[in-house]
C-alpha positions, 0 to 999 in steps of 0.5 A, a space after each residue: 755565591 756566598 755573601 762576602 764578609 765585611 771588612 771589619 769581620 775579616 780583620 777581626 778573624 785575621 787578628 784572632 789568628 795572629 793573637 794579641 799584639 805585644 806592646 812596642 814589638 810591632 810597627 804596623 806601618 813599616 813603609 811609612 816609618 822608612 819614608 819618614 826617616 828618609 825624608 828627615 835624612 834628606 832634609 838634614 842633608 839638604 840643609 847641610 849642603 846649602 850651608 856649605 855652599 853659602 859658606 863657600 860663597 862667603 854668605 852667612 
């Protein structure tokens, strides 16, 4: 069995195959970006719904 390369070596080899990253054209954490935007949207919508409910009840 051949010795397994270290994590850093495997990343370096993969990056060498892909070439250098271009500034601003790559977002490496797409799922994190999606979750961040979805969370912000849910918070804003929740606040708007709560505001409408409070206004309907006559509270402010």
